[in-house]
MARLO-433969 format. One record per residue (C-alpha): x, y, z; residue in one letter. Coordinates in steps of 0.05 Angstrom, whole numbers, plus 5000, padded with zeros to 4 digits. Example, Ala and Ser with C-alpha at 12.3 -4.5 7.8 and 13.67 -1.06 7.14 Angstrom:
2
524649105156A 527349795143S 
END
This chain:
942
434968917973M 441068827942P 446768707905V 445369377881R 442870027907P 436070137933V 433270477873I 432069807840S 426269697887T 422270127840L 421469507799T 417168947825T 423068527849A 430568547847V 436068027842T 439667987908A 446967887920A 446167147931A 445466797865V 438366637845L 435566977908T 429867467896V 427968007946V 421768427938T 421569157955A 420769308029P 413969528053E 412970228080V 414070178154A 407770298194E 410670228264A 413670848297A 421170898288P 425470668346S 429771268364L 434371448422P 431071868476A 430372598456G 430772478381F 424872588335V 423572498261L 419373008222T 417072898151D 416973368092L 413173208028G 417073247963T 411873127909G 415772517886Q 411371967915G 413071277941Q 418870907909Y 420871497865N 424871977909L 432371877898T 436272497920D 435773217944F 439873857953G 438974497994F 439375147956L 442575757990P 435676038010D 434175368045E 429275147992S 430274447966V 430874107898L 429173357896T 429972827842T 425772227824G 427671587789K 422671757734N 426472397717G 422172887756T 425473467791V 421373837844T 422474477884W 420374577956L 419975287983A 423775448048P 420275078103G 417674558054G 411474908028A 408474757961G 412774227927P 411974307853R 415373987792P 420174427752I 422973927702A 421773237673A 428372967646L 429072407595S 431371777631V 432271027624F 429170707686T 430869967680G 433669637743G 437670127785D 437470647730S 433871317727G 435272007754L 439571837814L 443772427837G 443773187845I 448973677870A 448474427879I 454274847854A 457675217911P 456775877873D 449475727858Y 447276417883A 451176717824V 451576157772S 444875807787R 448175157765Q 446774457788I 449273767768Y 445573107757T 447272377746T 442371957706R 441471397656A 438971627588V 436371187530P 441570987480R 440370987406S 439370267385G 437470037455G 440370027524G 442770637561A 448371117575L 450371397643W 450872157639R 453572707684L 450373367665S 450874097685R 444474507684W 442475237694T 436275337738V 431475817705T 426576287738G 427776767796G 427676637871A 422776077855E 425775607803P 421475467743T 425674977703G 432474697681L 435974917618G 442674957581A 444474227594E 451774077583R 454173367583T 460573307624L 461472547622L 457871987586E 459471247589I 455870617565P 451370257615A 453469537605D 448469327658S 442569667692D 445869597759V 451869937793H 452170547749G 453771287756M 449771387820S 452172007858D 455372687848V 457873187900E 460473887890A 466374087932G 467174777962T 472574907911D 467774797854G 470574117833T 466073517824L 466372827855W 462772267818V 461871537839S 461070987787I 459770247800G 462569667762D 456469647716S 457068887715A 451168407720A 451668117790S 447967457792T 454567087782Y 462067217787A 462367667726N 469267777695P 466968477675Q 467568687748A 475168617742I 475269287706R 474269617773A 481769487779Q 483369807711D 485270547716L 483670647642D 476370477651Q 471470907691P 467670337722Y 468470187796G 471670867808K 471271517847M 472572077797L 474772787814H 473173277759L 473574007742N 466874357726P 468274237652D 468973487662G 476573437655T 480773107709G 483173537768V 490573677762A 491973407832G 488972727818N 493772157832P 494071907760F 493172577724H 497472717664Q 497773437641S 498373237569A 491772857571T 487173197622P 481072877590G 483672157597S 479871677642T 486171537682R 486972277695G 479972317724K 480771727772V 481571897846Y 480671187873A 478970497845S 476469807864G 469269987883L 463169557869R 456969987878S 458870637912P 451570847911F 452071437960R 457871847987F 458972528018T 464872978031L 466973068103D 466273828114P 472473838158A 477173478110T 473873448042G 474972688044T 469772278007P 466471758052I 462871228012V 457970668025G 459770107978D 454069607969V 456468887976G 455468247936W 454367637980N 457767768046T 459268488070F 456969208063E 462769708068E 464170418092I 470570688061N 474571328072L 476671468001V 483871697993R 487771907933A 490571337891G 487670797936Q 484970147909N 479169857949Y 480269177915K 473368977890W 472168447862P 478268107891C 475968277962W 469268397994E 470468648064G 475868198092D 473967598049L 475967387978Q 469467237941P 469166547910P 468866577835G 472967217834Y 478966997876R 480566477823E 480766987766M 487567197739A 485867927751G 485667787826C 492167397830A 496667707883G 491868277899V 492568447973A 486668718013N 485469448031N 480469368088P 474569848095P 473670328153L 467669888173W 464069288146Q 457768948168Y 454968268149P 448768168108R 445067918170S 444868658191A 442868948123G 444068848049V 444269538019S 448570058053V 447070798039T 453071238052G 451471808099G 454172458127V 458572718183V 454473108234Y 457673788245R 452074138284G 451874258358D 444674108378S 445573348383Y 448673038446P 456273058449Q 456872318431R 454272468361Y 458173098346R 463072928290G 459772248282A 458371938214Y 451071748205F 449371218152F 443770738138G 441370108105D 435270118060Y 433069408069V 433869348145S 431170058153Q 436670208203T 441070808220L 447970738251W 453371218274T 460871138280L 466871588293T 473971618266F 479972038282D 484272518241G 488271938213T 482071558190G 482471048246R 475870788273L 474971058344T 467770828357R 464470248322A 457170298302P 451770108352E 450769358353S 443269428346G 443470068306G 442470788327F 435270758303A 430670248270G 424270258230G 426370918199I 424170778127G 428570678068G 434271188067P 437171287997V 440771948006S 443372358065F 444473098074G 444373628128T 439374188144A 442074898152P 442674788227N 446474138217G 440673648230D 441172998192I 436172958134V 435072348090Y 430872158030A 426071598047D 424571207984L 418970808017L 414771428031T 417571927981G 418772418037Q 424772778067L 425672588139R 429373048188R 432572778251L 432373298307S 434173278380Y 428173558416A 431373708484P 436274138446G 430674508410N 430275248426N 423475578436A 422076098383P 421476838400V 415077228384A 415677948361V 409478388350I 408979008307G 402479408303T 399579978263R 392780288281T 387480638240D 383481018294P 377981218245A 375980488235T 378880208300R 382679708256T 389479468278V 394479138232S 398778618268F 405478388241D 409077778270G 414077718213G 419877928256A 418977318301S 424676838297Y 427076138315D 434276018334F 433975338300D 431675628235G 424975248238D 418775508202P 413675808250L 406175778258V 403276448282H 396976448326T 393777098349W 389077258407E 386577968400F 384178058472G 376878118455D 375677368447G 377477358373S 383276958343T 386876878277A 392876538246T 398276798199G 404577208202A 400677858186T 393377968203V 388478538214T 382878598265H 377479118276T 375479238348Y 368579438374A 367180128402A 368779938473A 372779828515P 378580268496E 384479818515R 386179098498F 392078628505T 393778238442A 397877588446T 402077258391L 404276538400T 409276248351V 410475498348T 416175128314D 415774448279R 417574078343L 412174408384G 416374908423A 412675568430A 414076288450G 409176858463S 409177618466A 403778128484T 402378828460A 397879358487A 392579568436V 388580218440V 384280228377P 382780968381A 390081148392N 394381288332R 400681018366G 407681298360P 410981448293E 418181218295L 423581368243E 430281018244L 436281198200T 443380938195A 449481378185A 452480858137D 448380658076A 451879978076D 448979508128D 455079038126A 460579138177Y 467278868196G 469378748268V 470179398309A 467379838253E 462680378280P 455180278275V 451480938284A 443981008284L 439081578295T 431681518314A 426082018325S 419081878352A 412782298354T 405682148375D 399382478352A 396782518423E 403282608462D 407982968416G 415482798416P 417282158452L 423681868479G 427081278447V 429780648481E 434980218448W 436079468455S 441079018420V 440978278405R 447377958378E 445077348338V 450576828329H 449676268277C 455775828268S 456275468202T 451274888201E 449774948275S 444275198320T 443675958329C 443676308396H 443677038417S 447077498467H 444178148493P 448078768474G 448779448506R 442179808518A 441480568515A 436581158514S 436381768470G 435881958397P 442481638376T 445880978386Y 453080838370E 457080198380T 462679798349L 460779198309F 461478558349T 467678138347D 463677498357H 464677068294P 458976998245D 454377458284T 449477988264R 446878548308M 439378678313D 438879388340I 431779578359T 429080278374A 422680298415T 417980878430A 412080818479T 406381328485D 402381508547S 397180978530A 402580438532G 402480328457V 409380188429T 412580238361S 419179898344T 423979938286R 429779448280T 436279568242Y 440078928224V 447479048221A 450078458180Q 457178198184P 461278338122R 463577628112R 468677318066H 470076598053R 476176278083V 477875598053T 483075118079L 486274658029D 491874158033S 496573777988S 493573118013V 487272938051S 487973208121A 483573468176R 483574218170L 478974618216T 476675318227L 474275458298S 468875548319P 465475268257S 469474618256G 469274608180A 474774698129A 471175268094S 466775808125A 464376518117L 467876948169V 466877678187T 472478148166A 476778298226G 474277708266A 479177248301T 478776538277V 482975938297T 486175568239V 488874868252E 491874318210A 492473618237A 499673428252A 498772788210T 494672718147A 488972218140L 493571718108D 497171658174G 503771788140V 504572488113A 506073018166S 504873768166F 510474188136E 507774888127R 501975358110W 503075748046D 503076398086D 508576138132G 504176118194G 504575588248P 500474958243R 495375188295S 494175928305R 489276488315A 488476918254M 484977578239T 480477508179M 482377998123P 477178398085D 477377918026R 476477188009D 482376768032L 484976078015T 490375768057L 493875148033R 497374668079A 503174268051T 504173568079Y 510273168064L 510772418066T 517272088086P 518471988012I 517572738000D 522272908056R 527872458034R 527472687963F 527473417985A 533473338032T 537772817997D 541473137939Q 544572477917A 537672147911V 535072747871R 540972707824A 540271947815E 532671897808L 530772557776G 523772857778A 517672477800A 514172117743A 507572007778G 503972077845P 505771737909E 501671097912L 499670647970S 498869897973D 496969698043G 502569938088G 507170038028I 508070717995R 512070847932Y 513271357878R 516271287809D 521471777785H 524671877717V 530671467739G 527970997792G 523070887849R 522671077922L 519470607973Y 517270718045W 514470288101T 514370438175A 519469888186G 524370038130T 524070788122G 525171078053V 529470678004R 530970767931E 531770257876V 533670417804H 536770207740G 537469477719A 535869237790I 529169607789L 527669347719E 528968627741R 525268727807Y 519068967771R 519468417719A 519567887774L 513568187810G 516168777849G 513968887921H 508168407914A 513267847908R 519568087943F 517068617991G 520369297994V 527769487993P 531369518060T 537469848029T 538670357975D 542370097915E 549269967944T 556169847914T 559469177933T 566169177968E 569868987905D 566769587869R 564469137812I 557269007831G 551069347858R 545469067902F 538969207939N 536468777996H 528868688004F 524268498061T 521467908023G 514567608033T 512166978068P 512966618002A 520066847988T 523167038055M 528467578051A 530967727981A 536568087944S 537968317874L 545168357851Y 547968657788W 554668687753T 556468917682P 557968197663G 552067837696T 546368327693G 541368347751A 538967717785H 534767557846A 536667097903V 531866957959W 529666488015G 534065918038L 538665957978I 539966677996R 541366478068E 546465968045R 549666457998W 550066968054Q 553366448099A 558566328046S 560467068045G 555767357992W 559467547928E 566067567966R 565766827979G 567266237935V 560666287899L 561466987871G 555667357839Y 548967047817P 548266917743T 541066687746S 534766827785D 532266267830E 529765757781T 525465127786V 528964477767T 525964077709P 522863577757D 519264137793G 521963907860Y 528064337870G 530465047862R 537265337844Y 541365947830N 547665937788H 553566387807F 559966627774T 564366257823G 571666417833Q 574766197767G 569665647755M 561965697759P 558165527822A 551065377842S 546565297903I 541164767899Y 535264687946W 529764177957T 524864098014P 528463458035G 535663678029T 535664418043G 540364878006A 547464677988H 552964997946P 556964647893I 562564927852W 568864827813G 571064147785A 566063767828I 560364187799R 563164077728A 563163317739R 556163337768W 553763747709A 556863247661A 552962697696L 546463057682G 545763517743W 540263287791E 537262857736R 543562427734G 545561857780P 548062317835A 541362687846G 541263317889Y 547063537934P 546163398007T 552463768030S 556664348009G 563664227983E 567463948043T 574963848058V 576963128071T 580062958138P 587062918107D 586263618080G 588063388010Y 581363267977G 574363577970R 567563257963Y 560063357958N 554962837978H 548562747938F 541862407946T 543561887893G 538361407864L 534160837890D 535860977962G 543460947951F 547061617963P 552461867917A 558662297923S 563562667879V 570762697905Y 576363127879W 583863197891T 589063587852P 592162937829G 585962537812T 580863057789G 573462977805A 570062297802H 563262037824E 562061437868V 555061177880Y 550760567894G 553659927924L 560660107902I 560160737946R 557260318002V 563359848000R 568360417996W 565060768055A 565160108095A 572660038089I 574160768108G 573061228048W 579261558022E 582961378086R 582660638067S 587960268027Y 584160447963L 585161197970G 581361697926Y 577361497864P 581061577799T 575061427755S 567561477755G 563460847755E 564160477689F 561659827659G 565859187656V 563958487635P 558958217685G 558358857726G 560659567744R 567159847772R 570660457802N 578160517801D 581760817860F 588961037872Q 591160347899R 585759877876G 578659817853Y 571559617874V 567759147829H 560259027831W 557958357804N 551458407767A 550057657775Y 551357577848Q 549458297868G 555458367913G 561858777912T 569258617921I 575159067931D 582158897908R 589059197905R 592159277837Y 
END
């Protein structure tokens, strides 16, 4: 498919990225998926149907909400049973439009709120893109959506590249991706607005739950929190159809659908510009690169790009944070392509650097059409397959744990009917179970709870329960059944009415058992500590066993663990009764936050936010360097070290890590800079390897090669007016006072077009730029301390377009440096420059200077040579007694032939002037005459 996201395949055909190319919707794959050994795909119906399913979200009880292009919202019970519609929203479904995205509020259990992105019909025709907040009605089973509140609404200028995805962060803020909403069958100038911070198109937005911009956004202004600019987190995106938040860092990772050449995966960072439409991958798209809006726009390469020979519609995926997949895939980013029906994986480090490229042939092929990715409660990758309308779950079978069967029985001796209960059976992977019973008399049944009536004889049976998970792993248990025996009666009570405990808090239980036939019975105790890390596979540890009417223990210090404490009584017939008390951990949420995007982890969960048992020891770690590769860790807000073990308090906890960039550090430690520049006037921005921040009184720049440098005042004003760092690079010095204490200057790195550059300022001249070979020549002459003085102009193009020049104050008389490709750069000053100017500068008979001012061999005179005209060079000579006079053409040729000023003629005392029949120059002791009729020259003494 596309130029645009996969949802447009719901129409009969879509316009592809290549102009005038049409691609029909892919067929549903009939061949088995090609998966690495050990991996399996299992399908779950959604009730959406083929070519309608767009997105999904897990609710806290592990049920699922799904969305369809046509506006249908369905609910699937935990385990996937009984999908049923709960809402039909009004939508506009042209092209890529429809109901595209859903996000579940992190506090859903309390607020019951969700968010959607969709296109809605617009009065008068067309559509609007709308972000909405809803309240889910009903009880444990949702029945509908109500109380819609519109948080953001923008015109849909096209039916492609719209408001496609929404994610809810653990802090309750919202992330929203919006494409350029520009028709894509040609180089559309509308796409340039992806570069405009005051338009929402082509952006990643970061919003508060009320739709205003988050205060920490890079372009946020407290006075206008509702402004578009204040909502923008990043810009320059084309069709960011799907993205997710890395659970370890909170960083958005987006799949940006390409135009003609490349699909992109981008790590989205604050204030970054991803440069569409001026760049697609590492190429400048024809048609866009010529537009004025792309002039001088440098690339910001993606984390990964792949050519359209491998796929034409990337779907951004998720980072796998479970622990059932092989080690190679733990922490890997899974993503897909709808058209090529392929999955890939890649890895990146804490600074956002690619550490493993995607598999050349894909991780898996023939997997359907992925249009949205998520994770199951145990961390398994789940994706929405548009081609089948099903959710597909990727599991690793060798890592699948067999379920555990648990049997409970209750007998009615009068009727010989036994009630069997397998509801306490469990699966460490959280999979739904199928219960199959064999009663021991040849009869069978299925279901979690069943009853069976036994015949009069024999008196003893063995019943078997087998439970099977979705991947076919099975576990069995047996129970002795004596239909005429009443079985033990077992009572279990807890000393504490609250079943939630912190680490090392006492858990005290009492149990008593009696039997109608045997009287009082003894009690045996067993303990199972069940550990379920966040989004990972569960496992259990046996606890301390005991006998007697009481059991006391301290609640486990294993993180995120519950204790299943079971009392068992067995009568003389071998019939058992069990009661289980579940001591739950009293957990609180610990959330790690940072001033910039950085990898923050809680161990053992590996995430940046987790529920942790009060009193448990958890490791908190902040990466030494932030994801931008520049900012470094400074402190936690509680003063603790960067990596440490921490005891979880009996309350929710948020820890914020402060990272400082080199710019932050210099500003914090340099009092003079603080006094000169004042408070920051905006966020720190990044442009390739350049970082900079505006302040009330100036700007700070940083690169790895230059360190942090400041520029301010008139020099900064002129620097920005001439193109700033895009033209001259970054400052290599702070603004510095010249030796004579009159002027100020900054040096700059320059660019390939300018070479090194400088801006100089004095009260009398203002600020002017000098760069390249002219600057080199000025430097060689001693900068402003030399004969040329301070610049009085920027480098300027000569009227003929061939040369360049800067004018300077000179020392008493003005000076200049002129440059051409053929002559190089040469200075000219004083009386010689004044005479050359009177002749018409480079447009006069002398042309461009080919030398600097030079002392004659006798030490008395000075001269500059020039290109001249018609192949004949020119010169201007000066002495204190004669002044400055030009000599050129054949007269200069004759004068040179007889020895220049060392000849009997001496120095020129006039410029060339007309006489009857020719031209003439006078010299100190004679003259040279050019005869217009004969074409020759003669020299004579007076």
